[in-house]
C-alpha positions as CSV (number, residue, x, y, z in Angstrom):
1,M,38.7,21.7,-26.2
2,R,37.3,18.2,-26.1
3,G,37.9,18.0,-22.3
4,L,36.1,21.3,-21.8
5,L,33.1,20.0,-23.9
6,L,33.0,16.8,-21.8
7,R,33.1,18.8,-18.5
8,T,30.4,21.2,-19.7
9,S,28.2,18.3,-20.8
10,A,28.7,16.5,-17.5
11,Y,27.8,19.7,-15.7
12,I,24.6,20.2,-17.7
13,V,23.6,16.6,-17.1
14,A,24.3,17.0,-13.4
15,I,22.2,20.1,-13.0
16,L,19.3,18.4,-14.8
17,G,19.7,15.4,-12.5
18,M,19.5,17.7,-9.5
19,L,16.5,19.5,-10.9
20,L,14.8,16.2,-11.5
21,T,15.4,15.1,-7.9
22,A,14.2,18.4,-6.5
23,T,11.0,18.2,-8.6
24,A,10.4,14.7,-7.4
25,L,10.8,15.7,-3.7
26,I,8.5,18.7,-4.2
27,A,5.9,16.5,-5.9
28,R,5.8,14.3,-2.7
29,L,4.7,17.3,-0.6
30,I,2.2,19.2,-2.7
31,P,-1.5,18.4,-3.5
32,I,-2.0,16.1,-6.4
33,T,-4.2,18.1,-8.8
34,N,-3.3,16.6,-12.2
35,H,-1.8,13.5,-13.9
36,V,1.7,15.2,-14.2
37,V,2.0,15.7,-10.4
38,L,0.6,12.2,-9.8
39,G,3.2,10.6,-12.1
40,V,6.1,12.5,-10.7
41,A,5.1,11.7,-7.1
42,A,4.5,8.0,-7.9
43,L,7.9,7.7,-9.7
44,S,9.8,9.9,-7.2
45,P,11.9,7.0,-5.7
46,Y,13.4,6.5,-9.2
47,L,13.6,10.1,-10.2
48,T,15.6,11.0,-7.0
49,A,18.5,8.9,-8.4
50,G,19.2,12.0,-10.5
51,A,20.9,13.7,-7.5
52,A,23.2,10.8,-6.9
53,T,24.3,10.8,-10.5
54,A,24.8,14.5,-10.3
55,A,26.9,14.2,-7.2
56,V,29.2,11.7,-8.9
57,L,29.6,13.8,-12.0
58,L,30.2,17.0,-10.2
59,L,32.7,15.6,-7.7
60,V,34.6,13.8,-10.5
61,T,34.9,17.1,-12.4
62,R,35.9,18.9,-9.2
63,R,32.9,21.2,-8.9
64,W,33.0,21.0,-5.1
65,I,30.3,23.4,-4.2
66,T,27.6,22.1,-6.6
67,G,28.9,18.5,-5.9
68,A,28.3,19.1,-2.2
69,A,24.8,20.4,-2.9
70,A,24.0,17.3,-5.0
71,A,25.3,15.1,-2.2
72,A,23.0,16.9,0.3
73,L,20.1,16.5,-2.1
74,T,20.9,12.8,-2.4
75,A,21.0,12.4,1.4
76,L,17.6,14.1,1.6
77,A,16.2,11.8,-1.0
78,I,17.4,8.8,1.0
79,A,16.1,10.2,4.2
80,V,12.5,10.5,3.0
81,Q,12.5,6.8,2.0
82,L,14.3,5.6,5.1
83,P,11.3,5.2,7.4
84,L,10.1,2.4,5.1
85,F,13.2,0.3,5.8
86,T,13.4,0.7,9.6
87,G,10.6,-1.0,11.5
88,A,9.8,-2.1,15.0
89,N,9.3,-5.8,14.1
90,S,7.8,-6.6,17.5
91,S,4.4,-7.0,19.1
92,N,3.1,-8.3,22.4
93,G,-0.5,-9.1,21.3
94,A,-2.3,-11.8,19.5
95,T,-1.2,-12.3,15.9
96,V,-3.3,-12.4,12.7
97,R,-2.1,-13.0,9.2
98,V,-3.7,-11.1,6.4
99,F,-3.7,-11.7,2.6
100,T,-5.0,-9.0,0.4
101,A,-5.1,-8.8,-3.4
102,N,-6.7,-7.0,-6.3
103,V,-7.9,-9.9,-8.5
104,R,-8.2,-8.1,-11.8
105,M,-12.0,-8.1,-12.5
106,G,-12.2,-11.6,-11.1
107,E,-9.6,-13.0,-13.5
108,A,-7.2,-14.3,-10.8
109,D,-6.7,-18.1,-10.6
110,P,-9.1,-19.3,-7.8
111,K,-6.9,-22.4,-7.0
112,A,-3.8,-20.2,-6.7
113,L,-5.7,-17.8,-4.5
114,L,-6.8,-20.6,-2.2
115,D,-3.3,-22.1,-2.1
116,I,-1.8,-18.7,-1.0
117,A,-4.5,-18.2,1.5
118,N,-4.2,-21.7,3.0
119,Q,-0.5,-21.4,3.5
120,N,-0.3,-17.8,4.6
121,A,-3.5,-16.2,5.9
122,D,-6.1,-16.1,8.6
123,V,-8.1,-13.3,6.9
124,V,-8.4,-12.8,3.1
125,V,-9.3,-9.5,1.6
126,L,-10.0,-9.4,-2.1
127,E,-10.8,-6.4,-4.4
128,E,-12.4,-6.5,-7.9
129,L,-14.3,-9.6,-6.7
130,T,-16.9,-10.9,-9.2
131,A,-19.7,-13.3,-8.6
132,E,-18.1,-15.8,-10.9
133,L,-14.8,-15.7,-8.9
134,A,-16.7,-16.0,-5.6
135,D,-18.4,-19.1,-7.0
136,A,-15.2,-20.5,-8.3
137,L,-13.5,-20.0,-4.9
138,D,-16.5,-21.7,-3.2
139,Q,-16.1,-24.7,-5.6
140,T,-12.3,-25.0,-4.8
141,G,-13.2,-25.4,-1.1
142,I,-12.3,-22.1,0.4
143,N,-15.0,-22.6,3.0
144,N,-13.2,-25.6,4.5
145,A,-10.5,-23.4,6.0
146,F,-12.2,-20.0,5.9
147,R,-15.7,-20.8,7.2
148,Y,-16.8,-17.2,7.7
149,Q,-17.2,-14.7,4.9
150,T,-18.8,-11.4,4.0
151,L,-18.9,-10.8,0.3
152,E,-20.0,-7.9,-2.0
153,P,-19.2,-9.1,-5.5
154,G,-19.7,-6.7,-8.4
155,E,-18.8,-5.8,-11.9
156,N,-16.3,-3.3,-13.3
157,G,-14.0,-3.6,-10.3
158,S,-16.6,-2.8,-7.7
159,G,-16.6,-6.1,-5.8
160,V,-14.9,-6.8,-2.5
161,G,-14.9,-9.7,-0.1
162,I,-13.5,-10.8,3.2
163,W,-13.0,-14.5,4.2
164,S,-11.9,-15.5,7.8
165,R,-10.8,-18.6,9.7
166,F,-12.4,-16.9,12.7
167,P,-16.0,-15.9,13.4
168,I,-17.3,-12.7,11.7
169,T,-19.7,-11.1,14.2
170,L,-20.8,-8.1,12.3
171,S,-20.2,-6.7,8.7
172,K,-21.4,-3.8,6.7
173,R,-20.8,-2.0,3.5
174,I,-19.3,1.5,3.8
175,G,-21.0,3.9,1.4
176,G,-19.7,6.9,-0.4
177,Y,-17.1,5.2,-2.6
178,R,-17.5,4.2,-6.2
179,L,-15.7,0.9,-5.7
180,G,-16.1,-1.5,-2.8
181,M,-15.5,-0.8,0.8
182,L,-16.6,-3.4,3.4
183,S,-16.0,-3.8,7.1
184,A,-16.1,-6.9,9.3
185,Y,-15.7,-7.4,13.0
186,I,-13.7,-10.6,13.5
187,S,-13.1,-12.6,16.7
188,V,-9.4,-13.3,16.6
189,P,-8.3,-15.9,19.2
190,G,-6.3,-14.3,22.0
191,T,-8.1,-11.0,22.0
192,Q,-10.8,-9.8,24.3
193,R,-12.7,-7.9,21.7
194,D,-13.2,-8.3,18.0
195,A,-10.8,-6.7,15.6
196,V,-12.2,-4.6,12.7
197,F,-11.1,-5.4,9.2
198,V,-11.9,-3.0,6.3
199,A,-11.6,-4.0,2.6
200,T,-11.0,-0.9,0.5
201,H,-10.6,-0.1,-3.2
202,L,-10.3,3.5,-4.3
203,A,-11.1,4.8,-7.7
204,G,-8.3,4.7,-10.2
205,P,-6.6,8.1,-10.9
206,W,-5.2,7.2,-14.4
207,P,-5.7,7.1,-17.3
208,Q,-9.3,8.3,-16.5
209,D,-10.3,11.5,-14.9
210,I,-8.3,12.1,-11.7
211,E,-11.1,13.9,-9.8
212,P,-13.0,10.8,-8.5
213,W,-9.7,9.5,-7.0
214,R,-8.9,12.9,-5.5
215,E,-12.4,13.0,-3.9
216,E,-12.1,9.6,-2.4
217,I,-8.6,9.7,-1.1
218,H,-9.4,13.1,0.6
219,S,-12.6,11.6,2.1
220,L,-10.9,8.5,3.3
221,P,-9.2,9.9,6.5
222,A,-12.6,11.0,7.8
223,T,-14.0,7.5,7.0
224,L,-11.2,5.8,8.7
225,N,-11.6,8.1,11.7
226,T,-15.3,7.1,11.9
227,V,-14.4,3.4,11.7
228,K,-11.8,3.9,14.5
229,E,-14.3,5.8,16.7
230,Q,-16.9,3.1,16.2
231,A,-14.3,0.5,17.1
232,Y,-14.0,1.9,20.6
233,G,-10.4,0.9,21.0
234,R,-10.4,-2.3,19.0
235,P,-7.6,-2.9,16.5
236,V,-8.5,-1.8,13.0
237,I,-6.9,-3.4,9.9
238,V,-7.5,-1.6,6.5
239,A,-6.4,-3.6,3.5
240,G,-6.7,-3.1,-0.2
241,D,-5.9,-1.2,-3.4
242,F,-5.5,2.5,-2.6
243,N,-4.3,3.4,-6.1
244,A,-1.7,5.5,-4.3
245,T,1.9,5.1,-3.3
246,Y,3.6,6.1,-0.1
247,D,5.2,9.0,-1.9
248,M,1.9,10.7,-2.6
249,A,1.0,13.2,0.1
250,P,-2.7,12.3,0.1
251,F,-1.7,8.7,1.0
252,R,0.5,9.8,3.9
253,D,-2.4,12.0,5.1
254,L,-4.1,8.7,5.9
255,L,-1.4,7.9,8.4
256,T,-3.0,10.1,11.1
257,N,-5.2,9.6,14.2
258,G,-3.2,6.5,15.1
259,F,-3.2,4.8,11.7
260,A,0.1,3.4,10.4
261,D,1.4,1.8,7.2
262,A,2.2,-1.9,7.7
263,A,5.2,-1.8,5.4
264,E,6.7,1.1,7.3
265,Q,5.9,-0.5,10.7
266,S,7.7,-3.8,9.6
267,G,10.5,-2.2,7.7
268,A,9.5,-4.0,4.6
269,G,10.6,-1.1,2.3
270,I,8.7,-0.2,-0.9
271,T,6.3,-3.0,-1.5
272,R,5.8,-2.7,-5.3
273,T,2.7,-4.4,-6.4
274,F,1.7,-3.0,-9.8
275,P,1.8,-3.6,-12.7
276,A,2.4,-7.3,-12.2
277,D,1.4,-8.8,-15.5
278,E,4.4,-7.5,-17.5
279,K,7.8,-9.0,-18.0
280,L,9.4,-6.3,-16.0
281,P,9.1,-6.2,-12.2
282,P,6.3,-4.1,-10.7
283,L,7.2,-0.4,-10.3
284,L,4.6,1.0,-7.9
285,G,3.4,0.1,-4.5
286,I,-0.3,1.0,-4.6
287,D,-1.7,-1.8,-2.5
288,H,-1.4,-1.3,1.3
289,V,-2.3,-2.5,4.7
290,L,-3.0,0.1,7.4
291,T,-3.2,-0.6,11.1
292,Y,-4.6,1.0,14.2
293,N,-3.9,-0.4,17.7
294,A,-1.9,-3.0,15.9
295,T,1.7,-3.5,14.7
296,A,2.8,-5.2,11.5
297,T,5.9,-7.3,12.0
298,D,6.2,-8.7,8.5
299,V,4.9,-7.6,5.1
300,Q,5.7,-9.4,1.8
301,T,4.5,-9.4,-1.7
302,V,3.2,-12.6,-3.4
303,R,2.5,-13.3,-7.1
304,V,-1.2,-14.0,-7.9
305,P,-1.6,-15.8,-11.2
306,G,-4.1,-14.1,-13.5
307,S,-3.9,-10.7,-11.7
308,D,-2.1,-7.5,-12.7
309,H,-1.3,-6.8,-9.0
310,L,0.9,-8.7,-6.6
311,G,-0.8,-9.6,-3.4
312,L,0.3,-8.5,0.1
313,L,0.9,-10.8,3.0
314,A,1.0,-9.1,6.4
315,T,1.6,-10.5,9.8
316,I,0.1,-8.2,12.4
317,G,0.2,-8.2,16.2
318,L,-3.0,-6.8,17.8
319,T,-2.4,-4.5,20.7
320,P,-4.0,-5.8,23.8
321,L,-6.3,-3.7,25.9
322,R,-4.7,-1.8,28.7
323,G,-4.5,-4.0,31.8
324,S,-4.8,-7.1,29.6
325,S,-2.2,-9.7,28.8
326,G,-3.8,-10.7,25.5
């Protein structure tokens, strides 16, 4: 009797695990209309472990058919994540190093930011930049290495800024978004034409009303397409806080018209960046770098003292013009 109870309990747990995985996989594919779908999609890499647990329980208890179904579901859950771990890791163009970070309403340590930038970056893209942090960075001497800048500091998370070791030839704010979006044309050595860098920060979807985020992430593909068309074949690098994970369908919708996710290109895996101010490791990868006419060969996270996000460091090869060697 006890053995039957244990087998029945294991079967119930296994079925629940399979349902959890199936729900997570479905949430990756459907429109995000509420916080429930948002949460399930964001946590889907973790929730899909339910199928693996189910497979073990079912096969151990010799339920071969349902065990095989659980194993197949596990394989599917692995397959949807696999592209993040298999990258090209090669590029034949000029290379630029990008550091991007959400600086938590300007609370990040300016000296730490400068140290990270000096050691790892040619272009720095910051979100939630305040006037106070911009002044503090100026006082730490950021202009010594990053002589060129275009800044739009603001309050309540609306500020963005771009610093560059290389000349910025043109910059402009991109309208239509509640938080900052800023573009800069930068003359990267070894390229015939300027590369376009875009600092972006989408509205947060939680715990506040989800609609502003939905509006912005659905508008962003058209915005990026406009940036691409105006770039006339130049490389485009989009960096910032998208408040969305790779497992959310609206984020993957951005990976169209030639745009690619740098973590996927480089095989970096799930680059978890948030929340980073807790004792536990970050759970969600909501900060990203996107590329067009460029290939990321390396993407890593970096801790930013004072921020609740990890920063991203990306090494990106810029695709040369056709008929050009650089």
